[in-house]
Residue frames relative to the residue before (quaternion, step in Angstrom):
aa qw qx qy qz dx dy dz
M 1.0000 0.0000 0.0000 0.0000 0.00 0.00 0.00
K 0.6597 0.5143 -0.3113 0.4510 3.52 0.97 -0.86
S 0.6580 0.5071 -0.3189 0.4563 3.58 0.93 -0.79
N 0.6103 0.5397 -0.3452 0.4659 3.58 1.11 -0.61
T 0.6466 0.5075 -0.3089 0.4784 3.62 0.99 -0.79
V 0.6416 0.5110 -0.3124 0.4792 3.57 0.98 -0.83
Q 0.6512 0.5164 -0.3128 0.4598 3.56 0.96 -0.85
I 0.6568 0.4958 -0.3076 0.4777 3.61 0.94 -0.86
L 0.6560 0.5128 -0.3034 0.4633 3.56 0.94 -0.93
T 0.6419 0.5182 -0.3107 0.4722 3.58 0.99 -0.82
T 0.6533 0.5103 -0.3049 0.4689 3.59 0.96 -0.84
V 0.6516 0.5078 -0.3121 0.4692 3.59 0.94 -0.89
L 0.6693 0.4941 -0.2976 0.4684 3.58 0.91 -0.92
S 0.6370 0.5241 -0.3234 0.4637 3.60 1.00 -0.78
N 0.6613 0.4965 -0.3004 0.4752 3.58 0.96 -0.90
A 0.6365 0.5175 -0.3246 0.4708 3.59 1.02 -0.79
A 0.6493 0.5094 -0.3180 0.4666 3.61 0.97 -0.79
V 0.6412 0.5073 -0.3215 0.4777 3.60 0.99 -0.80
L 0.6500 0.5133 -0.3105 0.4665 3.59 0.95 -0.88
A 0.6472 0.5057 -0.3160 0.4750 3.60 0.95 -0.84
G 0.6395 0.5243 -0.3181 0.4637 3.60 1.03 -0.76
V 0.6487 0.5058 -0.3129 0.4749 3.59 0.99 -0.80
V 0.6400 0.5111 -0.3246 0.4730 3.60 0.95 -0.84
F 0.6454 0.5147 -0.3133 0.4695 3.58 0.93 -0.86
L 0.6456 0.5267 -0.3086 0.4589 3.58 0.99 -0.87
V 0.6483 0.5126 -0.3160 0.4660 3.60 0.94 -0.86
I 0.6462 0.5111 -0.3180 0.4692 3.59 0.95 -0.87
E 0.6579 0.5072 -0.3070 0.4644 3.60 0.92 -0.86
L 0.6506 0.5168 -0.3197 0.4555 3.60 0.96 -0.83
K 0.6433 0.5099 -0.3251 0.4695 3.60 0.98 -0.80
Q 0.6563 0.5009 -0.3147 0.4683 3.58 0.93 -0.83
N 0.6610 0.5057 -0.3067 0.4618 3.59 0.94 -0.86
S 0.6315 0.5253 -0.3319 0.4637 3.59 1.04 -0.75
A 0.6527 0.5083 -0.3123 0.4669 3.58 0.95 -0.85
I 0.6513 0.5058 -0.3109 0.4726 3.57 0.98 -0.82
A 0.6565 0.5049 -0.3114 0.4660 3.60 0.93 -0.87
L 0.6442 0.5149 -0.3193 0.4668 3.59 0.96 -0.82
S 0.6445 0.5202 -0.3103 0.4666 3.55 0.96 -0.86
Q 0.6679 0.4967 -0.3009 0.4655 3.58 0.93 -0.87
M 0.6411 0.5175 -0.3271 0.4628 3.59 0.99 -0.81
T 0.6530 0.5132 -0.3121 0.4613 3.57 0.94 -0.88
Q 0.6618 0.5025 -0.3038 0.4661 3.56 0.93 -0.88
E 0.6582 0.5038 -0.3121 0.4642 3.61 0.92 -0.86
R 0.6400 0.5181 -0.3250 0.4652 3.58 1.00 -0.81
A 0.6581 0.5027 -0.3079 0.4683 3.59 0.95 -0.86
L 0.6658 0.4978 -0.3037 0.4654 3.59 0.90 -0.89
S 0.6293 0.5335 -0.3262 0.4615 3.57 1.04 -0.76
A 0.6602 0.4938 -0.3070 0.4755 3.60 0.94 -0.86
I 0.6368 0.5206 -0.3257 0.4663 3.58 0.99 -0.82
D 0.6534 0.5100 -0.3114 0.4648 3.59 0.92 -0.89
Q 0.6464 0.5289 -0.3210 0.4466 3.57 0.93 -0.90
H 0.7316 0.4291 -0.2511 0.4664 3.58 0.75 -1.01
T 0.5997 0.5427 -0.3595 0.4654 3.58 1.13 -0.56
S 0.6599 0.4963 -0.3161 0.4672 3.58 0.95 -0.82
Y 0.6350 0.5092 -0.3355 0.4743 3.61 1.04 -0.68
A 0.6591 0.5209 -0.3107 0.4447 3.57 0.97 -0.86
S 0.6891 0.4785 -0.2902 0.4604 3.58 1.01 -0.71
D 0.6394 0.4650 -0.3202 0.5219 3.59 1.26 -0.31
Q 0.2824 -0.8236 0.4665 0.1558 3.56 0.04 1.33
E 0.6421 0.5263 -0.3366 0.4442 3.59 0.96 -0.76
F 0.6790 0.4695 -0.2930 0.4824 3.57 0.94 -0.86
S 0.6113 0.5451 -0.3408 0.4615 3.59 1.06 -0.72
K 0.6513 0.5024 -0.3089 0.4774 3.57 1.00 -0.82
L 0.6275 0.5317 -0.3271 0.4653 3.57 1.03 -0.80
L 0.6592 0.5016 -0.3102 0.4665 3.59 0.89 -0.91
A 0.6464 0.5140 -0.3189 0.4650 3.59 1.00 -0.81
R 0.6414 0.5243 -0.3307 0.4520 3.60 0.96 -0.83
V 0.7264 0.4345 -0.2480 0.4712 3.57 0.90 -0.91
Y 0.8030 0.3550 -0.1732 0.4464 3.59 0.64 -1.10
K 0.7491 0.3873 -0.2236 0.4886 3.57 0.99 -0.72
H 0.8004 0.2973 -0.1374 0.5021 3.56 0.81 -1.03
H 0.2846 -0.7896 0.4932 0.2286 3.62 1.27 -0.24
D 0.3277 0.7472 -0.4941 0.3002 3.55 1.06 0.88
F 0.0237 -0.8664 0.4985 -0.0150 3.56 0.58 1.19
G 0.6063 0.6106 -0.3485 0.3717 3.59 1.09 -0.66
T 0.7012 0.4644 -0.2757 0.4655 3.60 1.12 -0.54
V 0.5487 0.6281 -0.3906 0.3897 3.60 1.26 -0.11
T 0.3420 -0.7511 0.5339 0.1843 3.57 -0.76 1.09
K 0.6854 -0.4678 0.3541 0.4313 3.56 -1.30 0.22
D 0.6539 0.5084 -0.3150 0.4634 3.60 0.92 -0.85
E 0.6511 0.5033 -0.3179 0.4709 3.57 1.03 -0.76
W 0.6151 0.5228 -0.3520 0.4737 3.60 1.06 -0.67
D 0.6100 0.5395 -0.3509 0.4623 3.58 1.06 -0.69
Q 0.6354 0.5154 -0.3258 0.4738 3.59 1.03 -0.76
I 0.6465 0.5186 -0.3149 0.4626 3.57 0.96 -0.88
V 0.6364 0.5231 -0.3316 0.4599 3.60 0.96 -0.82
R 0.6696 0.4865 -0.3074 0.4696 3.60 0.89 -0.86
Y 0.6181 0.5353 -0.3307 0.4712 3.57 1.06 -0.77
E 0.6889 0.4692 -0.2765 0.4784 3.58 0.92 -0.92
M 0.5949 0.5438 -0.3672 0.4643 3.60 1.11 -0.57
A 0.6508 0.4985 -0.3105 0.4812 3.58 0.99 -0.81
T 0.6420 0.5171 -0.3167 0.4692 3.57 1.00 -0.82
R 0.6414 0.5190 -0.3163 0.4682 3.58 0.97 -0.86
T 0.6595 0.5107 -0.3089 0.4570 3.58 0.92 -0.90
R 0.6505 0.5017 -0.3107 0.4781 3.58 0.95 -0.86
S 0.6730 0.4993 -0.2953 0.4588 3.59 0.90 -0.91
R 0.6624 0.4914 -0.3135 0.4706 3.57 0.96 -0.81
D 0.6059 0.5452 -0.3547 0.4581 3.59 1.06 -0.65
I 0.6534 0.4941 -0.3110 0.4819 3.58 0.94 -0.87
W 0.6259 0.5318 -0.3277 0.4670 3.60 0.99 -0.84
F 0.6756 0.4942 -0.2935 0.4616 3.60 0.87 -0.96
Q 0.6653 0.4974 -0.3088 0.4633 3.59 0.87 -0.94
H 0.6304 0.5234 -0.3287 0.4698 3.61 1.05 -0.74
S 0.6562 0.5186 -0.3199 0.4452 3.59 0.95 -0.81
K 0.6899 0.4304 -0.2640 0.5188 3.59 1.24 -0.43
G 0.5347 -0.6597 0.3846 0.3618 3.59 1.31 0.10
L 0.5249 0.6727 -0.3808 0.3565 3.57 1.21 0.41
I 0.7359 0.3190 -0.2151 0.5571 3.60 1.26 -0.03
D 0.5586 -0.6215 0.4464 0.3201 3.52 -1.10 0.82
E 0.6286 -0.5605 0.4045 0.3565 3.53 -1.24 0.61
E 0.6358 0.5496 -0.3364 0.4249 3.62 0.96 -0.81
V 0.6589 0.4960 -0.3026 0.4778 3.58 0.91 -0.92
Y 0.6450 0.5292 -0.3104 0.4557 3.55 0.98 -0.89
L 0.6798 0.4995 -0.3027 0.4435 3.60 0.85 -0.95
I 0.6131 0.5304 -0.3493 0.4699 3.60 1.01 -0.73
S 0.6971 0.4851 -0.2700 0.4535 3.56 0.87 -0.98
I 0.7033 0.4589 -0.2861 0.4615 3.61 0.81 -0.96
N 0.6023 0.5354 -0.3620 0.4684 3.62 1.12 -0.55
S 0.6453 0.5077 -0.3125 0.4777 3.56 0.97 -0.87
T 0.6442 0.5180 -0.3137 0.4673 3.57 0.98 -0.84
A 0.6581 0.5082 -0.3149 0.4577 3.59 0.86 -0.93
N 0.6525 0.5034 -0.3116 0.4730 3.59 1.04 -0.73
R 0.7008 0.4750 -0.2672 0.4603 3.59 1.07 -0.68
L 0.4651 0.7240 -0.4368 0.2621 3.62 1.12 -0.43
P 0.6736 0.4713 -0.3378 0.4582 3.68 0.78 -0.78
F 0.6430 0.5142 -0.3205 0.4684 3.58 1.04 -0.78
W 0.6497 0.5064 -0.3179 0.4695 3.59 0.96 -0.84
D 0.6246 0.5246 -0.3329 0.4732 3.57 1.05 -0.76
W 0.6555 0.5139 -0.3016 0.4640 3.58 0.96 -0.89
L 0.6894 0.4559 -0.2684 0.4949 3.59 1.07 -0.78
N 0.3573 -0.7437 0.4732 0.3087 3.56 1.35 -0.22
L 0.2805 0.7715 -0.5031 0.2702 3.54 1.05 0.91
F 0.4311 -0.7049 0.5001 0.2592 3.58 -0.80 0.99
V 0.0259 -0.7647 0.6438 -0.0068 3.55 -0.98 0.95
P 0.4646 -0.6931 0.4682 0.2909 3.63 -0.63 1.08
E 0.6111 -0.6387 0.3465 0.3139 3.54 -0.92 1.02
D 0.6694 0.5005 -0.3205 0.4458 3.60 0.86 -0.88
F 0.6531 0.4995 -0.2870 0.4915 3.57 1.03 -0.83
L 0.6435 0.5323 -0.3059 0.4572 3.58 0.98 -0.91
T 0.6373 0.5408 -0.3227 0.4442 3.59 0.95 -0.88
D 0.6916 0.4671 -0.2831 0.4725 3.59 0.87 -0.92
A 0.6411 0.5154 -0.3291 0.4638 3.59 1.01 -0.74
K 0.6462 0.5031 -0.3184 0.4774 3.61 1.03 -0.76
K 0.6099 0.5371 -0.3497 0.4661 3.59 1.05 -0.73
R 0.6501 0.5159 -0.3123 0.4623 3.56 1.00 -0.86
S 0.6846 0.4817 -0.2992 0.4581 3.60 0.90 -0.87
D 0.6779 0.4693 -0.2864 0.4880 3.59 1.20 -0.44
S 0.5316 0.6480 -0.4102 0.3595 3.60 1.22 -0.22
E 0.6318 -0.5906 0.3665 0.3432 3.56 -1.17 0.64
D 0.7420 0.4200 -0.2313 0.4686 3.59 1.00 -0.75
F 0.4503 0.6839 -0.4552 0.3499 3.60 1.27 0.23
Q 0.1074 -0.7859 0.6071 0.0479 3.56 -1.01 0.87
E 0.3666 -0.7281 0.5388 0.2124 3.53 -0.80 1.04
N 0.3106 -0.7288 0.5796 0.1912 3.54 -1.17 0.69
């Protein structure tokens, strides 16, 4: 009888230890996910800062961007400069689609997503004019955003 009680007690203690280990594992996974999300957000922000800083330091490219985006002076843009604009917009599209994808997986805040999808929705006519490929799933969501009541064109 005593050995049966010891066996039951040992089994209960073993199960409790396994349960405590699982709870500890879940807590660690949540902490690691939060840390990974924070690191991804920081890297994305630093990457955007680096990109725009490099554009700002390149006076010729900055002037080109101002002619196209601010002054809409398309007639003075050469073929080579249009090629630069296309590459710039390809990078912007890739960054925006990454934010869209990360948001769809729950890895990016709603505010960051809305800034990005609004910018994308505003760029869609320009991307169409440049004949820039936009993946269908991303394009659909950007068009939905541009058709929404609270969307504001820039």
